[in-house]
C-alpha positions as CSV (number, residue, x, y, z in Angstrom):
1,M,165.3,47.2,80.0
2,K,164.5,50.4,78.2
3,V,163.9,51.0,74.5
4,L,163.8,54.1,72.3
5,L,161.1,54.1,69.6
6,I,161.9,56.4,66.7
7,G,158.8,57.0,64.5
8,N,156.3,55.6,67.0
9,L,153.3,57.7,66.1
10,G,152.5,56.4,62.7
11,Y,150.5,53.3,61.8
12,V,152.6,50.5,63.4
13,G,153.9,52.5,66.4
14,P,150.6,52.7,68.4
15,V,150.2,48.9,68.2
16,L,153.8,48.4,69.2
17,M,153.5,50.7,72.2
18,E,150.4,48.8,73.4
19,Y,152.3,45.5,73.0
20,L,155.4,46.6,74.8
21,S,153.3,48.1,77.6
22,S,151.6,44.7,78.0
23,K,155.0,43.1,78.3
24,K,156.2,45.7,80.9
25,I,158.9,47.0,78.6
26,K,159.8,50.7,79.3
27,Y,160.2,52.9,76.3
28,D,160.4,56.5,75.1
29,G,159.3,57.9,71.8
30,I,160.5,60.3,69.2
31,D,158.3,61.4,66.2
32,I,157.6,64.5,64.2
33,N,153.8,63.6,64.6
34,Y,152.6,64.4,61.1
35,F,149.5,62.2,61.7
36,K,148.2,63.8,64.9
37,N,145.6,61.4,66.5
38,K,143.7,62.0,69.8
39,K,143.5,58.2,70.5
40,V,147.2,57.9,70.4
41,T,147.8,61.1,72.4
42,N,145.5,59.8,75.1
43,F,147.3,56.5,75.2
44,I,150.7,58.4,75.6
45,K,149.2,60.4,78.5
46,K,147.7,57.4,80.2
47,E,151.0,55.4,80.0
48,K,153.0,58.4,80.9
49,I,155.4,57.9,78.0
50,N,158.3,60.3,77.6
51,Q,157.4,61.5,74.1
52,K,159.5,64.0,72.1
53,Y,158.0,65.7,69.0
54,I,161.1,66.0,66.8
55,D,161.9,65.7,63.1
56,V,164.1,62.6,62.8
57,R,166.4,64.8,60.7
58,N,167.1,67.0,63.7
59,I,168.1,64.2,66.1
60,D,171.6,64.5,67.5
61,K,173.7,62.8,70.2
62,H,172.2,65.0,72.9
63,I,168.7,63.6,72.3
64,I,169.6,59.9,72.4
65,G,170.5,58.8,75.9
66,K,171.0,55.4,77.6
67,Y,168.9,52.7,76.1
68,D,169.2,48.9,75.7
69,A,167.9,49.1,72.1
70,V,166.7,51.6,69.5
71,I,163.9,50.6,67.1
72,Y,163.9,52.7,63.9
73,L,160.3,52.9,62.5
74,A,160.6,56.3,60.9
75,A,160.0,56.2,57.2
76,I,158.2,57.6,54.2
77,S,156.0,54.6,54.3
78,N,154.8,53.5,50.9
79,D,155.6,53.5,47.1
80,P,153.3,56.4,46.0
81,M,154.8,58.7,48.7
82,G,158.3,57.5,47.9
83,N,157.9,58.2,44.2
84,E,156.5,61.7,44.9
85,F,159.1,62.6,47.6
86,K,162.2,60.6,46.5
87,K,164.8,62.8,48.1
88,T,163.0,62.9,51.5
89,T,162.4,59.2,51.3
90,F,166.2,58.5,51.0
91,D,166.9,61.1,53.7
92,I,164.6,59.7,56.3
93,N,164.5,56.0,55.4
94,W,168.2,55.6,54.7
95,K,170.5,58.5,55.6
96,M,168.9,59.3,59.0
97,A,168.7,55.6,59.9
98,I,172.5,55.4,59.4
99,K,173.1,58.7,61.2
100,I,171.1,57.5,64.2
101,A,172.6,54.1,64.2
102,K,176.1,55.7,64.4
103,I,175.0,57.9,67.3
104,S,173.5,54.9,69.0
105,K,176.7,53.0,68.7
106,K,178.8,56.0,69.9
107,V,176.7,56.5,73.1
108,G,176.9,52.7,73.9
109,I,173.6,51.3,72.8
110,E,174.1,47.7,72.0
111,K,171.2,46.9,69.6
112,F,169.6,48.7,66.7
113,I,166.4,47.2,65.2
114,F,165.5,48.4,61.8
115,A,162.0,48.2,60.2
116,S,162.8,46.9,56.7
117,S,160.5,45.4,54.1
118,C,160.1,42.3,51.9
119,S,159.4,44.8,49.0
120,M,163.1,44.7,48.5
121,Y,162.7,41.4,46.6
122,G,160.6,43.2,43.9
123,V,159.5,40.2,41.9
124,S,159.8,36.5,42.6
125,K,158.3,34.7,39.6
126,N,156.4,32.2,41.8
127,K,159.6,31.3,43.8
128,F,159.6,31.9,47.5
129,K,162.3,34.4,48.4
130,T,164.6,33.6,51.3
131,E,167.1,35.9,53.0
132,K,169.7,34.7,50.5
133,S,167.7,35.7,47.5
134,K,168.9,38.5,45.3
135,L,167.4,41.9,46.1
136,K,165.6,43.7,43.2
137,P,164.1,46.8,44.6
138,L,161.7,48.5,42.1
139,T,160.7,51.7,44.0
140,A,162.4,54.5,46.0
141,Y,160.9,53.1,49.2
142,A,162.3,49.6,48.5
143,K,165.7,51.0,47.4
144,S,166.0,53.1,50.6
145,K,165.6,49.9,52.6
146,V,168.3,48.1,50.6
147,K,170.7,51.0,51.1
148,S,170.0,51.1,54.8
149,E,170.7,47.4,55.3
150,K,174.0,47.6,53.4
151,D,175.3,50.5,55.5
152,L,174.0,49.2,58.8
153,K,175.9,45.9,58.2
154,K,179.1,47.9,58.0
155,L,178.5,49.4,61.5
156,C,178.2,46.1,63.3
157,D,180.8,44.7,65.7
158,K,180.7,42.7,69.0
159,N,179.4,45.7,70.9
160,F,176.8,46.8,68.4
161,Q,174.3,44.4,66.9
162,V,171.7,45.2,64.1
163,I,168.6,43.2,63.4
164,S,166.8,44.2,60.2
165,L,163.2,42.9,60.1
166,R,162.0,42.5,56.5
167,F,158.3,42.7,57.1
168,A,155.6,41.4,54.9
169,T,152.9,44.0,53.8
170,A,151.3,45.3,56.9
171,C,147.5,45.1,57.6
172,G,145.1,45.3,60.5
173,Y,143.5,48.0,62.7
174,S,145.6,50.6,64.5
175,K,144.6,53.7,66.5
176,N,146.3,55.6,63.7
177,L,144.7,53.8,60.8
178,R,145.9,54.0,57.2
179,L,144.0,52.5,54.3
180,D,146.6,52.6,51.6
181,L,147.4,48.9,52.3
182,V,145.9,46.1,50.2
183,L,143.9,44.3,52.9
184,N,142.9,47.5,54.7
185,D,141.7,48.9,51.3
186,F,139.7,45.8,50.4
187,V,138.0,45.5,53.8
188,T,137.0,49.2,53.8
189,S,135.7,49.0,50.2
190,A,133.7,45.9,51.1
191,L,132.2,47.5,54.3
192,L,131.4,50.9,52.8
193,T,130.4,50.1,49.2
194,K,129.9,46.3,49.0
195,N,132.3,46.3,46.1
196,I,136.1,45.7,45.8
197,T,137.7,46.9,42.6
198,I,141.1,45.3,42.0
199,L,143.2,47.9,40.2
200,S,145.7,45.3,38.8
201,N,144.9,42.0,37.0
202,G,144.7,40.4,40.4
203,K,147.6,38.0,39.9
204,P,150.4,39.6,41.9
205,W,151.6,37.8,45.1
206,R,151.8,39.6,48.4
207,P,152.8,38.3,51.8
208,I,150.8,40.1,54.6
209,I,151.3,40.5,58.3
210,H,149.0,42.0,60.9
211,V,150.4,44.9,62.9
212,K,150.0,42.8,66.1
213,D,152.4,40.2,64.7
214,M,154.8,43.0,63.7
215,A,154.7,44.2,67.3
216,R,155.4,40.6,68.5
217,A,158.4,40.5,66.2
218,F,159.9,43.7,67.5
219,F,159.5,42.4,71.1
220,W,161.3,39.2,70.1
221,A,164.1,41.2,68.4
222,I,164.6,43.2,71.6
223,K,165.2,40.0,73.5
224,F,167.1,38.0,70.9
225,K,170.9,37.9,70.9
226,I,172.7,37.2,67.7
227,I,175.4,34.6,68.5
228,K,177.5,33.9,65.4
229,K,177.3,37.3,63.6
230,N,176.5,40.8,64.6
231,F,174.1,41.5,61.8
232,L,170.8,39.7,61.1
233,A,168.4,40.4,58.2
234,L,165.3,38.4,58.6
235,N,162.1,38.0,56.6
236,V,159.2,38.5,59.1
237,G,155.8,37.1,58.5
238,N,154.3,33.6,58.1
239,T,154.9,31.4,55.0
240,K,151.2,30.5,55.0
241,M,150.3,34.2,54.8
242,N,151.4,34.6,51.1
243,F,148.4,35.3,48.9
244,V,147.5,36.2,45.3
245,I,145.7,39.6,45.3
246,E,142.5,38.2,43.9
247,D,142.4,35.5,46.6
248,I,142.5,38.3,49.3
249,A,139.6,40.1,47.6
250,K,137.7,36.8,47.3
251,K,138.1,36.0,51.0
252,V,137.0,39.5,52.0
253,S,133.9,39.2,49.8
254,Q,133.0,35.9,51.3
255,I,133.1,37.3,54.9
256,V,131.3,40.6,54.1
257,K,127.8,39.7,53.1
258,G,126.6,41.2,49.8
259,C,130.1,42.2,48.7
260,K,131.4,41.5,45.2
261,Y,134.8,42.1,43.6
262,S,135.9,42.9,40.1
263,I,139.3,42.7,38.3
264,N,140.7,45.2,35.8
265,K,141.6,42.6,33.2
266,N,143.1,45.2,30.9
267,A,145.5,46.4,33.6
268,P,149.3,46.0,32.9
269,A,151.0,43.4,35.0
270,D,152.1,44.7,38.4
271,K,155.9,44.2,38.5
272,R,155.7,44.1,42.3
273,S,154.9,40.5,42.8
274,Y,156.7,38.5,45.4
275,S,156.1,35.5,47.7
276,V,158.4,35.0,50.7
277,D,159.7,32.2,52.8
278,F,159.6,33.1,56.5
279,T,160.9,29.7,57.8
280,K,164.1,31.2,59.3
281,Y,162.1,33.7,61.4
282,E,159.5,31.0,62.3
283,N,162.3,28.8,63.6
284,L,164.4,31.4,65.4
285,S,161.4,33.1,67.1
286,N,159.3,29.9,67.5
287,H,156.4,31.9,66.1
288,K,155.1,29.0,64.0
289,K,151.6,30.5,63.8
290,P,150.6,34.2,63.4
291,L,148.6,35.8,66.2
292,M,146.3,37.0,63.4
293,N,145.6,34.9,60.3
294,L,143.8,36.3,57.2
295,N,140.3,35.7,58.7
296,N,141.2,37.2,62.0
297,S,142.8,40.2,60.3
298,I,139.6,40.9,58.2
299,M,137.4,40.6,61.3
300,D,139.7,42.9,63.2
301,L,139.5,45.5,60.5
302,L,135.8,45.3,60.2
303,K,135.4,45.9,63.9
304,G,137.9,48.8,63.9
305,I,136.7,50.5,60.8
306,K,133.2,50.7,62.2
307,K,134.6,53.0,64.9
308,E,136.1,55.4,62.4
309,K,134.3,58.1,60.5
310,I,135.4,57.0,57.0
311,P,133.8,58.6,53.9
312,N,132.7,56.3,51.1
313,N,135.3,57.9,48.8
314,F,138.0,57.0,51.3
315,R,140.7,56.8,48.6
316,N,140.4,60.6,48.4
317,S,140.5,61.0,52.1
318,T,143.3,61.6,54.6
319,Y,143.2,58.0,55.6
320,M,145.5,57.6,52.6
321,R,149.0,58.8,53.7
322,L,149.8,60.5,50.4
323,N,146.6,62.6,50.6
324,F,147.3,63.5,54.2
325,I,150.8,64.7,53.4
326,R,149.6,66.7,50.3
327,N,147.0,68.3,52.5
328,L,149.6,69.3,55.1
329,I,151.7,70.9,52.3
330,K,148.6,72.7,51.0
331,Q,147.9,74.1,54.4
332,K,151.5,75.2,54.6
333,K,152.1,73.2,57.8
334,I,155.1,71.4,56.1
335,D,157.2,72.3,53.1
336,K,157.9,70.2,50.0
337,N,160.8,68.4,51.8
338,L,158.2,67.5,54.5
339,R,159.8,69.7,57.1
340,L,157.6,71.6,59.6
341,I,157.0,75.2,58.8
């Protein structure tokens, strides 16, 4: 079995590559490589991975060869970036996903696995969202995922299956670490400053999933064969891993000695508040328990962050993806459409 990973050099990709290597799955990678990282490069060399450094927007049928499955990870990966680069978000997250799915189908690849998001639900009003719940995307990032799923479903037939994995909010240590994620942000703040400032009123719900559990889900999707239909959209996470933002901060402050947290009580309500039911995934995959629960995820981040040279004002650093991209534009390495110059 051989898999093509598109967008494998970001935050999730390095963890996925390690997991697939441990399972003896052969894979190649395609990525523009915005976030160049020596640790990731060394891993690629060690594993002798066939890695192509290509903008996803430049992929054509001559680049995609014979594979058993394609995993599409490429994305403008969060709401702040999506809001600043809306056109590029829709181009990469949606239009290119469809283009590459069409190419994959044409060259005879039987399975396309799409990295989607639970953020498509938008707001849940304390009701756990299932795959049958109405989608209410609030941001360009979430809307791009909805558009992708809708169009991917149209491509499916008996010879081409699509699995769309609607992931909870990612967390945990990766060789290509990003800190613009709620748990990663809180743990870094706790470790460096002994203080967590919650920018919202602390009441929004978020489901979270460690990147190792995301990797396990991709591996499961590679192996899983849809029987009744050729399209499967699936919430991926663990139902017990739904938390109120304040409770996440509280748990981190309990583990990191001397850390306190504060809430901005005057902050307007965050409309992005959703809790999600992951029962279908838990049953289909038999992943009843996560590899990494909240405590494990916090400890994993503490251990990993200590290896990094992170400044105390990390929110202004390139560990935040939007800052990194703005910096590349300023250095004239990419243009405002995020194409290489």
